[in-house]
C-alpha positions, 0 to 999 in steps of 0.5 A: 500500500502506497500513501503520499503527502504533499503540500500543493500550495494551491490546488487550482494552480497545481491541479495538473501537477497532482494528476501527474504525480498520481500517475507517476507514483500510483499512490493508493492514497494522497493527502494534500494540504494548503488547497487555498480555496472553497472549490475542490476539483472532485470530478477531475480526480474521479476521471483519473480513478480517485475518490476525494474528501476535502475540507476547504476554506476561502483563500487559505488552508484546506486539506483533502484526501484522494483515494482509490478505494472508499474512505469513511470520514471520522472527523473533518476538524480537530476535536477540542475547540468548537470555535476553530473554523480553520480547515486544517484536519481530516481523519478518515478510516479505510480497512480498519486503519485511520489516516489523518491529514494535517496542515499544522499552523505556521505560528509566525510571528512568534510574538503574536496570537498566531504562535499561541494558536499553533501551540494550542493546536498542537496540544489538541492534536496530542490529546487526539493522538493519545486517545487513538493510542489508548484505544489501540486504533492503528493510524498514520498521521501525515502532512505539513507539520510546520515543525523542524524536529532537529538541527539536521532538518534544516540547512542553517539552524542559526537562521531558523532558531527564532522561527516558530517552526524551530522554536523549542516549544514547537519541537517539544510538542513534536517529541511528545507525539513521538513519545506516545510510541509513534515512529517518524517514518522517514528517519527509520530509513535515512538519518542523514542531514540535508534531506528536505521537503520544503525550499523557499522560492527566494534566493535560489534555495532549491538550486542550493538545497537550502531547505527544511524538513517539515512534512512528516509521517508519524505511525502508530506501532501496528502501522510501523510494523508494516513499514517498508519504505518512506522516501522524499520525492524531490522531482516535483519541486523541479517541475514548471511552476512548482509547489515550494513543498515536495511529496513524501511517499510511504509504503506499507506491507499488505 
């Protein structure tokens, strides 16, 4: 089984990119983030063999799950705050497994309510993952976490040290998720530095490989037992008018 994640930075702009990636990868499930709009091209994905579930928001955010087989929606928002209307969370079930797609808040600038919102959102996420773990529900959570876990996950730690993505408060909460017994799937196979999933459009970051790793898959123990590979597919970052993120592909044994 092949599952992928990708922050597409506008589904309207990157629709053909997503269809091309689906054709190239043959992914069974693709979880995409940052849709940036209320409209979602469900029919376009039906034409290439994928059903879709989407949570959208005008101009910002948005997450969707594309799948070859039907999924059941469990939650279309992160539990814990009924007033939170941002489109950042989608949890579905397929064949007894949960697949959770997140677009975690960026949190910058750190001296504003945006950072408080990021940390509160992460606290709610930890509660949700704790509940799933206690109930022995197998799950894979993936998406744009907007967290740089370690120094080796960014080109220049000094540049990022005061950024919301790298602040100790964010990294501590990421580690709290791992401490639930979850596995950072990519790091099972590759512990080297200079493996990134995001490169800014400015200053030749892509060409220089001045990137950060902020798109992650975390797996519950029973899912981790089925893990066969987890790779960063950097090819789409080199396509014409690309997203500033690139996909991560997870493969599980049947």
